[in-house]
C-alpha positions as CSV (number, residue, x, y, z in Angstrom):
1,M,-32.2,-90.2,-112.3
2,N,-29.0,-89.1,-110.5
3,K,-28.3,-92.7,-109.5
4,E,-28.3,-94.1,-112.8
5,L,-26.6,-91.3,-114.2
6,K,-23.8,-92.1,-111.8
7,L,-23.9,-95.7,-112.7
8,L,-23.2,-94.6,-116.5
9,G,-19.9,-93.3,-115.2
10,L,-20.8,-89.9,-114.7
11,T,-18.9,-87.3,-112.1
12,N,-20.8,-85.1,-109.6
13,N,-20.2,-82.1,-111.2
14,E,-21.0,-83.8,-114.7
15,I,-24.5,-84.7,-113.0
16,I,-25.1,-81.7,-111.7
17,V,-24.6,-79.8,-115.3
18,Y,-26.5,-82.0,-117.3
19,N,-29.9,-82.0,-114.8
20,T,-29.1,-78.0,-115.2
21,L,-28.9,-77.9,-118.5
22,L,-32.3,-80.2,-118.7
23,E,-33.7,-77.3,-116.3
24,I,-33.2,-73.9,-117.7
25,G,-32.4,-75.2,-121.5
26,E,-29.6,-73.9,-124.3
27,N,-28.0,-71.6,-122.9
28,T,-24.6,-70.7,-122.5
29,V,-22.1,-71.0,-119.8
30,G,-23.1,-68.2,-117.6
31,P,-26.5,-69.4,-116.6
32,I,-25.0,-72.6,-115.7
33,I,-22.4,-71.1,-113.6
34,A,-25.1,-69.1,-112.0
35,K,-27.2,-71.8,-111.3
36,T,-25.1,-74.5,-110.2
37,K,-22.2,-71.8,-108.1
38,M,-19.4,-73.8,-109.2
39,H,-16.4,-72.5,-110.8
40,R,-15.9,-71.3,-114.1
41,Q,-13.3,-73.5,-114.8
42,V,-15.2,-76.6,-113.0
43,A,-18.1,-76.2,-115.2
44,Y,-16.3,-75.9,-118.0
45,D,-14.9,-79.2,-117.4
46,A,-18.0,-80.8,-116.8
47,L,-19.3,-79.6,-120.1
48,A,-16.2,-80.6,-122.1
49,G,-16.8,-84.4,-120.0
50,L,-20.4,-84.4,-121.2
51,E,-19.8,-83.1,-124.5
52,M,-17.4,-85.9,-125.1
53,R,-20.3,-88.2,-124.0
54,N,-22.1,-87.1,-127.2
55,M,-24.2,-86.1,-124.0
56,I,-24.8,-82.4,-124.8
57,I,-23.8,-80.4,-128.1
58,K,-22.0,-76.8,-128.1
59,S,-23.0,-74.3,-131.0
60,T,-21.9,-71.0,-131.3
61,K,-24.1,-68.3,-131.5
62,N,-22.9,-64.6,-131.6
63,S,-19.5,-65.0,-130.7
64,R,-20.5,-67.2,-127.7
65,N,-20.7,-70.7,-127.0
66,N,-24.1,-71.9,-126.1
67,F,-24.7,-75.8,-124.8
68,R,-27.7,-77.8,-124.7
69,V,-29.1,-81.6,-124.2
70,A,-28.4,-84.0,-127.2
71,N,-30.7,-86.8,-128.3
72,P,-31.0,-89.1,-125.1
73,D,-30.6,-91.7,-127.9
74,N,-26.9,-91.0,-127.9
75,I,-26.5,-92.4,-124.3
76,L,-27.5,-95.8,-125.9
77,D,-25.2,-95.4,-128.7
78,N,-22.4,-95.0,-125.7
79,L,-23.2,-97.7,-124.0
80,K,-23.0,-100.2,-127.7
81,Y,-19.8,-98.8,-127.8
82,Q,-18.1,-99.5,-124.4
83,E,-19.4,-102.8,-124.3
84,K,-17.8,-103.1,-128.0
85,V,-14.7,-101.4,-126.4
86,A,-15.0,-104.0,-123.3
87,R,-15.2,-107.2,-125.1
88,K,-11.9,-106.3,-126.9
89,V,-10.4,-105.6,-124.1
90,A,-11.6,-108.8,-122.0
91,K,-10.8,-110.9,-124.9
92,E,-7.1,-109.4,-125.3
93,V,-6.7,-109.7,-121.4
94,K,-8.1,-113.7,-121.9
95,A,-5.0,-114.3,-124.3
96,K,-2.7,-112.7,-122.5
97,L,-3.9,-114.9,-119.1
98,K,-4.0,-118.3,-120.8
99,G,-2.0,-120.2,-119.5
100,Q,-0.9,-118.3,-116.8
101,K,-1.1,-119.9,-113.5
102,K,-4.2,-118.8,-111.6
103,G,-3.3,-116.9,-108.0
104,Q,-5.6,-117.2,-105.0
105,E,-8.6,-114.9,-104.4
106,I,-10.0,-114.1,-101.1
107,R,-13.2,-111.9,-101.3
108,I,-15.1,-110.9,-97.8
109,Y,-18.9,-110.3,-97.2
110,E,-20.3,-108.4,-94.3
111,G,-23.5,-108.9,-93.4
112,E,-26.4,-111.4,-93.4
113,K,-27.7,-110.3,-96.9
114,P,-24.0,-110.5,-98.8
115,Y,-24.0,-114.2,-96.9
116,R,-27.3,-115.1,-97.9
117,E,-26.2,-113.8,-101.4
118,L,-23.4,-115.7,-101.4
119,L,-24.7,-119.2,-100.5
120,V,-27.0,-119.0,-103.4
121,K,-24.6,-118.0,-105.9
122,V,-21.9,-120.2,-105.2
123,D,-24.7,-123.2,-105.2
124,E,-26.2,-121.8,-108.5
125,N,-22.9,-121.9,-110.1
126,M,-22.0,-125.7,-108.3
127,P,-21.6,-128.5,-111.0
128,D,-24.0,-131.2,-111.4
129,N,-23.4,-134.2,-108.5
130,G,-21.2,-131.7,-106.5
131,E,-20.8,-132.3,-103.0
132,I,-20.5,-129.5,-100.3
133,L,-18.6,-130.2,-96.8
134,V,-19.4,-128.4,-93.8
135,L,-17.7,-128.0,-90.3
136,A,-20.8,-126.7,-88.6
137,G,-19.9,-127.0,-84.8
138,S,-22.0,-125.3,-82.5
139,V,-24.2,-123.0,-85.2
140,V,-27.5,-124.3,-86.3
141,S,-30.5,-122.0,-85.1
142,E,-28.0,-118.8,-85.8
143,W,-27.4,-120.2,-89.5
144,M,-31.3,-121.2,-89.5
145,N,-32.6,-118.1,-88.8
146,V,-30.0,-115.9,-91.2
147,M,-31.1,-118.2,-94.0
148,K,-34.8,-118.4,-93.4
149,T,-34.5,-114.3,-94.4
150,S,-36.2,-113.5,-97.8
151,K,-36.6,-117.8,-98.4
152,S,-33.1,-118.0,-98.8
153,L,-32.7,-121.5,-96.7
154,E,-35.6,-123.1,-99.4
155,K,-34.0,-121.4,-102.7
156,I,-30.9,-123.1,-101.8
157,D,-32.5,-126.3,-100.8
158,K,-34.1,-125.9,-104.6
159,I,-31.0,-125.3,-106.4
160,R,-29.3,-128.7,-104.5
161,K,-32.3,-130.6,-105.1
162,R,-32.5,-129.6,-108.6
163,K,-28.7,-130.4,-109.4
164,N,-28.2,-133.4,-107.4
165,I,-25.8,-131.3,-104.5
166,K,-24.9,-133.7,-101.9
167,I,-24.2,-132.0,-98.8
168,R,-22.5,-133.5,-95.4
169,I,-22.1,-131.3,-92.6
170,L,-20.3,-131.8,-88.8
171,Y,-22.0,-130.9,-85.9
172,D,-21.2,-130.7,-81.8
173,E,-22.4,-134.0,-80.6
174,S,-25.0,-131.4,-77.9
175,L,-26.7,-130.6,-80.8
176,R,-28.1,-133.9,-81.7
177,E,-31.7,-133.8,-80.9
178,E,-31.8,-130.3,-82.4
179,V,-30.2,-131.5,-86.0
180,E,-32.3,-135.1,-86.0
181,N,-35.5,-132.5,-86.3
182,I,-34.0,-130.9,-89.2
183,S,-35.3,-132.2,-92.9
184,R,-33.5,-130.8,-95.9
185,P,-32.6,-132.5,-99.1
186,I,-29.6,-134.5,-100.0
187,F,-28.5,-134.1,-96.3
188,E,-26.3,-136.4,-94.1
189,Y,-24.8,-135.6,-90.8
190,R,-22.6,-136.6,-88.6
191,F,-21.5,-135.5,-84.8
192,I,-18.1,-135.1,-83.0
193,S,-18.0,-135.1,-79.7
194,Q,-14.7,-132.6,-79.2
195,N,-16.3,-129.2,-77.6
196,Q,-17.1,-127.1,-81.2
197,A,-18.4,-124.3,-79.0
198,S,-17.4,-121.8,-81.8
199,P,-19.2,-119.2,-84.1
200,V,-16.9,-119.6,-86.9
201,T,-17.8,-122.6,-89.8
202,F,-16.4,-123.5,-92.8
203,E,-17.8,-124.6,-96.0
204,V,-15.8,-126.6,-98.4
205,Y,-16.7,-126.7,-102.2
206,T,-14.9,-127.7,-105.5
207,S,-12.0,-125.7,-105.1
208,F,-12.7,-122.5,-102.6
209,V,-13.3,-122.5,-98.8
210,I,-16.1,-119.7,-97.1
211,L,-15.0,-119.5,-93.6
212,S,-18.3,-117.7,-91.5
213,S,-18.7,-116.2,-88.4
214,F,-22.2,-116.0,-86.4
215,G,-20.8,-114.0,-83.6
216,S,-22.2,-110.3,-82.5
217,E,-22.4,-109.9,-86.6
218,V,-22.2,-112.3,-89.6
219,F,-19.4,-112.3,-92.1
220,A,-17.8,-114.6,-94.6
221,I,-14.4,-115.1,-96.2
222,E,-14.3,-116.6,-99.5
223,I,-11.0,-118.3,-100.2
224,K,-10.3,-119.4,-103.7
225,N,-6.9,-121.5,-103.3
226,K,-6.7,-124.9,-104.1
227,D,-4.1,-125.8,-101.9
228,F,-6.3,-124.3,-98.9
229,Q,-9.4,-126.2,-100.3
230,V,-7.3,-129.7,-100.7
231,A,-6.0,-129.0,-96.7
232,Y,-9.5,-128.0,-95.6
233,K,-11.6,-131.2,-97.3
234,N,-8.5,-133.5,-95.7
235,Y,-9.4,-131.9,-92.0
236,F,-12.8,-132.5,-92.9
237,E,-12.5,-136.5,-93.9
238,M,-10.4,-136.9,-91.0
239,L,-12.8,-135.7,-88.9
240,W,-16.0,-137.1,-90.5
241,K,-14.5,-140.8,-90.5
242,N,-14.1,-141.0,-86.4
243,A,-17.4,-138.6,-85.9
244,K,-20.4,-140.4,-84.5
245,E,-24.1,-141.1,-87.2
């Protein structure tokens, strides 16, 4: 439960105090401090935070403050209120951003799993009848091995087939025999004779580019910048025009 409480925004100290009250029941601050080994002020700060979230109730008995866990339904009520506030803030931010020129966005994905999740996500968000341009160079088996895990290759091919997304890929000429044994939906490829023995590839989408490396470890850089996208698209088309079928 600690992980979930942290996701709800509780601090580590608030989680410890909350669990302590669940264990010992209604009590004054003394037993809480004795159980948690916290400094008195730290414990009071945690109790105040929990009280503000309506997760505990403070009452006075014999001139002493007592604390107990509140109805857990309050947690859901808090989330509903926070969602309402978040929607209001989002609406105001959107209004202020409307008409402003969007800046670039760069994200880095490290590891095989984040890379697979990235490709599935971008394909799901692609418009119907879209197109993806890929300079794969010498990377074939490395990419296939990464994407076959968790059936990710099957997932993205199903998405592309369903949405009629075309993909054009440029490979190094040395991989012709290996590539011609690959069967994928709406898949067109050509070969470039220049040496592309590099573990770095790029994929051009509608409004962004993904640079990927399959060297000692897998990582990708997603760059959302229209000028960047246009430059890579033009470079790909130049290579495609002179590539061999």
